[in-house]
Residue, then its C-alpha position, 0 to 999 in steps of 0.5 A: m697144396q702149396i704156392l710156389i713163388v719164383d723170382d730172383q729178387h729176394a724182397i718180392r719173394d719175402a713180400l709174397e711169402l708173407f702176404f700168403d701166410v697172413h691169408g692162410y696159404s703155405a708158400l714155397t720160394a725159389a730164386t732160380p728156374d732149377e730150384a723151381l722145377a726141383l720143388i715141383r718134383s718134390e713138393d705138393v705144389g698146387l700153383v706157381i707164381q713165376d716172374m718173367n726174367f731171372a737175370e739182372g737187366q733181363t727184360s725179354g721174358r725169355g727165361g720166364m718162357e723157358l721155365f713155364r714150358a719146363i713146368h708145363a712138360l712136368d705137369a700140364e695141369l698145374p696153374v702158372l700165374l705170371m708176374t710181369a713188368w710192361t717190358s715183358l707183357e708181350s711174352a706173357v700174353e704169348m705164354i697165355r696162349e700156350g696155357a698159362s692161367d693168367y698174369f699180373q703186373k708189378p706192383w700188384n693189387d693185393d685184392k685182385l691177386l688174392t682172388t686170382v690165387k683163390n680161384l686157381l687153387r680151387m680149379r687145381e683141386l677140382s682138376r685133381e678130383n676130376a682126375r681121380m674120378r676118371s681114374s676110378k671110372q677107368r678102373a671100373r670100366r676095365e673091371l667090367e671089360q673082364h666080363a662078357l658084355c655082348g657087344m654093348v657099346f656105352a661111355s656114359d656114367a649111367m649105362q656104366e652103372l646099369v651094366r655094372l649092376a647087371v653083371k653083379v646080379a647075373p650070377s644070382e637066380a633072381p628074376v630081373l625086369i628090364t625097363g626102358p623105352n623101345g629101341s633102348g637095348k633091353e634085349k642086349m641087357a638080357e643077354i649080358i645077364r645070361e652070359n654072366s650067369r651060371r646058366r650061360g652054357e644052357p638054353f637062352v629062349k626068347l619070346n615076345a609075350g605081348g604079341l600073341p593071342d591067348q590060346l597061342l600064347e598058352a601053347e607057346l609058353f607050355g607046349a601042346e599035345a598033338g590034336a590039342f587045338t585045330g591044326s595041331t598035328k604033332l607035339r609042340i614043346g613050349r618055351f619053359e620046357a625048351a628053356h629048362g636049366g637055362t634062361l627064359f626072356l619074356d619081352e613086352i610082358g606089359n602087354l600080357s593079357a589077364n589070362g596070360q598073367m594068371k597062367l604065367l604067375r602060377v608057373l613062376q610060383t610053382g615051377e609047374f605047368e601042363r602042356l595044352g591038351s595034357n593033364t600031366t604036370r611037368k616041372v621046369d627050372v628056369r630063370i626068368v628075365s623080362a622086359t617092358n616099355a610100359d609103366l607097370p606101376r601105373a598099369i597096376q593102378a589101372s587094374t591092367f597088370r597083376e600086382d602079385l606078378y609084378f613083384r615076382l618079376n621085378v626082384i631086380e629092376l634094370a631101368l634103361p634110360p632113353l638115348a637122349e638122356r645118355g648123350d655120351d653114348i651117341l658118338p661111340l655108338s655111331e662109330h660102332y655102327l659104321a665100323p663094319l662098313e666097307p669103305r668105312p664112312q666118316l662123320a663130318d663135324d656137322a653130322r656129329a653136332a646134329l647127332l648130338a642135338y637130336e632127341w632120338p625118340g627111336n633110341v638106339r635102334e633109330l640111330h642105327n637105322r639113320l646111320q645105315r641110310a646115311s652111309l648109302v646116300c652120303r658122297d665120298h664116303v663122308i656123312r654130313a648132317s643132311d645125310l642123316a635126314l633128321p626132322a627140323p627142330a620146329a617139327r620135333e618140338k615137344t609139348a610141356s607135358e612131354r618134355p622131360r622134368i628139369s631139376g631146379a638143382e641141376r639148373e642151379q649147379l650149371e649156373e654156379a659152375l659157369k659162374r665159377a669158371q667166368g663163363v668158360v664152358a671147358k672149365a665149368a664142364s670139367e668141374l662137373g666132370l662132363s664133356r663139353q658136348a654133354f655140358y651144352r646139352r645140359l644147358e640147352r635142356n635147362g633153358l640156359s645159353v652161353e656164348r661159345r668161346l674159341k678156347d672151348 
């Protein structure tokens, strides 16, 4: 990247060009606004240093304002540093309000000018890198949207990567274990796997594996002959048999009894089973997708879950993060849930802030329920923070053992970004590729605070 110096005085252009050359920066020069705009169109310009006046005796700064606006129209992200005398200081301040980066007065202080230029070039490079990242994310999202996403709503990087992985592994026959807290969307993820697999046109059978007693569970999984147990008067087809050729989704697998685990392991190993009350061995071709909110490695250590079954189920693991860890999904999900309602409620600013600040222990399911309630009690079809009936902060403080572990590296990263941005949150967030809301949430999570500025 090069520095473009725009000034009608030859001596000023030469002095600045030499100054930057001595400090290792390449500079271009232009004597008129037209020359400057031509160079911006044709060269890799990373920073413009422009005078405020381009005619002898002119002091109003009008020419500088016109040039700045023309540059801004060409590239709104290009940093512009203004050179001004006291007579055009008012114009320079006005241009700062319109988006110019900064100004310095002639004669300048070399050290201060060099520091400012270094910072602005660094910001330009970060802006370009963020633009490249956004472009890459947008391409990845467009590629994802060519697949069946089953109405899954997400905007966060974490969920985009998880959905990408789900779509990637879906065509295989490998068993998938979906982990995550209650209400985080595990069943929706199972649907995405099925719809992007080679079995998408075949049966998709679901069972809450942890909610049934042993005898009933065996009948549900493998079926039962008429008379196999008291009250059984006709043949019952089990879930494995019903899912033959397709996908079987076993939810709450972590709550399966020891006997249920043993029987499930056998059919996963052999593909064979017997109906309850029958000695006839049947064989099925089923892809297993399972889900749990339990910590299965810990359950294995406690001898409440079989390690061999765990490895049968967990060829691929998709770990859904809680909603509190993917805050960028909160508002898109909220708009998605409100969209079908007639008339459609609008979210007031204080409601948006409250949604973003809340920890969502019930995850996506709780968000949906609270928005449904709010849509019924709100006035004038506008949902306000009070309509959400969220617990007061004091009532939902977590103990030290419940709070998420905070990475020291993350705290340091936030502090360094704020320091480089001189406390301007918008700049610090942009450097890290975050929205301002996500940046504020991370500050709060790390016990940091910063004064909110009007320009943020």
